[in-house]
C-alpha positions in Angstrom: 4.8 0.6 15.9 7.6 3.2 17.1 10.2 1.5 15.2 7.6 2.1 11.5 7.3 5.7 12.6 11.2 6.1 12.9 11.9 4.2 9.7 9.0 6.3 8.2 10.7 9.5 9.4 13.9 8.1 8.6 12.8 7.8 4.9 11.6 11.8 5.1 14.8 12.6 5.6 16.6 10.4 3.3 14.2 11.8 1.0 14.9 15.0 1.3 18.6 14.7 1.0 18.8 12.1 -1.8 15.9 15.0 -3.9 19.1 17.1 -4.1 21.0 15.2 -6.2 20.0 15.5 -10.2 20.3 11.4 -11.6 18.4 9.0 -9.5 15.7 6.6 -10.0 11.9 7.1 -8.7 12.7 4.8 -5.6 15.8 6.9 -4.7 13.5 10.1 -4.2 10.1 8.9 -3.7 7.7 10.4 -0.7 6.4 7.1 0.8 3.1 6.7 2.4 2.5 3.7 4.1 -1.2 2.4 3.9 -2.7 -0.5 5.9 -6.0 -0.8 3.7 -8.2 -1.9 6.6 -8.2 1.0 8.8 -7.0 3.6 5.9 -10.4 4.3 4.6 -13.9 2.5 4.3 -15.8 3.2 1.3 -19.1 1.2 1.7 -19.6 1.9 5.5 -19.1 -2.2 7.0 -16.6 -0.6 9.2 -13.5 -2.0 7.0 -11.3 0.2 4.7 -10.8 -1.2 1.2 -9.3 -0.6 -1.9 -12.0 1.7 -2.9 -11.3 4.1 0.0 -7.7 4.3 -0.8 -8.7 4.9 -4.6 -11.1 8.0 -3.1 -8.1 9.5 -1.0 -5.4 9.3 -3.9 -5.7 13.0 -5.0 -5.4 14.2 -1.1 -2.4 12.2 -0.7 -0.7 13.6 -4.1 -1.7 16.7 -2.5 0.4 15.9 0.3 3.6 15.6 -1.9 3.3 11.7 -1.6 5.0 9.6 -4.9 4.1 6.4 -3.7 2.1 4.4 -1.4 3.3 1.3 0.1 0.0 -1.0 0.9 -0.1 -3.8 3.8 -0.9 -7.2 2.4 -3.8 -7.1 0.3 -3.9 -10.9 -1.0 -6.1 -13.3 0.5 -5.8 -14.2 3.9 -7.5 -15.6 6.6 -6.3 -12.3 8.8 -4.6 -14.4 11.8 -1.8 -12.4 11.0 -2.9 -9.0 9.8 -3.3 -10.2 6.3 0.7 -11.4 6.5 -0.6 -14.9 6.5 -1.5 -15.1 2.7 -3.5 -17.8 1.5 -3.4 -17.2 -2.1 -0.9 -14.7 -3.7 -2.8 -14.2 -7.0 -6.0 -13.1 -5.5 -7.4 -9.8 -3.8 -8.8 -10.6 -0.3 -12.8 -9.9 -0.8 -12.5 -7.7 2.8 -10.5 -5.1 0.7 -12.6 -5.5 -2.6 -12.0 -7.2 -6.2 -9.2 -7.3 -8.7 -11.5 -4.8 -10.5 -10.9 -2.7 -7.5 -7.4 -2.9 -7.4 -7.0 -2.2 -11.0 -9.7 1.1 -10.9 -7.0 2.2 -8.0 -3.9 1.1 -10.0 -5.4 3.3 -13.1 -5.9 6.6 -11.1 -2.7 6.5 -9.2 -0.7 6.2 -12.1 -2.5 8.9 -13.9 -2.0 11.4 -10.8 1.7 9.9 -11.3 1.5 7.8 -7.8 3.1 4.4 -7.6 2.0 1.8 -5.6 4.2 -0.8 -3.9 2.7 -4.1 -2.7 3.8 -5.6 0.5 4.7 -9.0 -0.6 6.5 -11.4 1.4 7.3 -14.6 0.0 9.4 -15.9 2.9 6.3 -17.2 4.9 2.6 -18.2 3.9 -0.6 -19.1 5.5 -1.2 -22.8 6.4 -4.1 -22.0 4.1 -2.2 -21.7 1.0 -1.3 -24.5 -1.6 1.9 -24.2 -1.5 
């Protein structure tokens, strides 16, 4: 986790330098907030964070100055590898909610001017994946 923290600090420093220039794409000046949904915010009291929990905190992230959120894997997975062992790249894991929950989160984020980035690793998948 130390490397991830160092990466996040580097992004914040780079953001402040890049933001000083005028003609940049959103990703060049974004203030990124990484979310591991499982432990971020539990909306239904089952002890597991979920998409509705993320949705409920988007306004707070906006107040912090965040412009984009990077979500760790939310795809259907046996969760042997913290969600990186994806079984189905087209479905939301029920642990985190439904596609409707995702759509609601995305709509709220966009209404707030926030970007949502999904952690997508096509390099490998679960042994339960049809590929």
